[in-house]
C-alpha positions in Angstrom: 133.1 111.6 85.0 130.0 112.8 86.9 128.8 116.4 86.0 129.3 118.9 88.8 125.6 119.5 89.1 125.0 115.8 90.0 127.8 115.8 92.6 125.8 117.9 95.1 122.8 115.6 94.8 124.5 112.5 96.2 124.6 113.6 99.8 120.9 114.4 99.6 120.1 111.0 98.1 122.1 109.2 100.7 120.4 111.2 103.5 116.9 110.3 102.1 117.8 106.6 101.8 119.2 106.6 105.3 116.0 108.1 106.6 114.0 105.3 104.9 116.1 102.6 106.5 115.8 103.8 110.1 113.1 102.6 112.5 110.2 104.9 113.1 110.0 106.4 116.6 107.6 104.4 118.7 107.8 101.3 116.6 108.7 99.3 119.7 105.9 100.7 121.8 103.8 97.9 123.3 100.5 97.6 121.5 97.3 95.9 122.7 95.1 93.9 120.5 91.7 95.3 119.6 88.5 93.4 118.8 85.3 94.3 117.1 82.1 94.7 119.0 79.7 91.8 118.8 76.7 93.8 117.8 77.7 97.1 116.1 74.2 97.6 114.8 73.1 98.6 118.3 74.7 102.0 117.8 73.4 104.8 115.6 76.5 104.7 113.3 76.2 100.9 113.1 72.6 101.1 112.0 73.5 103.7 109.4 76.3 101.6 108.0 74.1 98.5 108.0 71.3 100.3 106.1 73.8 101.6 103.6 75.4 98.2 103.1 72.0 96.5 102.4 71.9 98.0 98.9 75.4 96.8 97.9 75.3 93.0 98.0 78.5 92.6 100.1 80.7 94.9 98.1 82.9 97.4 99.9 83.5 100.9 99.0 85.3 104.2 99.7 84.9 107.9 99.1 87.7 110.1 97.9 88.0 113.4 99.7 89.3 116.4 97.7 91.1 118.1 100.5 92.9 117.2 103.7 90.5 119.4 105.7 87.6 117.3 104.5 89.3 114.2 105.9 89.8 115.9 109.2 86.2 117.1 109.4 85.0 113.5 108.6 87.1 112.0 111.4 85.9 114.7 113.8 82.3 114.1 113.0 82.7 110.3 113.4 84.5 110.8 116.7 81.7 113.1 117.9 79.0 110.5 117.1 80.9 107.6 118.6 78.8 105.9 121.3 81.1 103.2 122.6 84.8 103.8 121.9 87.4 105.3 119.6 90.1 102.9 118.3 93.0 105.2 117.8 
């Protein structure tokens, strides 16, 4: 026999599982292919990235941001400095 306190959790569990099984809105939206620019080093950000990469023998990296606002500010600054396009 299931304790009474567990009986009220089953509808919530089923609702959560049903939400995970559904298709996200916009999943069938037509998408266009994107390509990288042939010479990214011709932009200011491309030059900065190339200079930073020279000291790291082909390794990739990332930086953890401590707060969500920091991520938003980083994206806004990159968007402001973009010279060619934004791939959203």
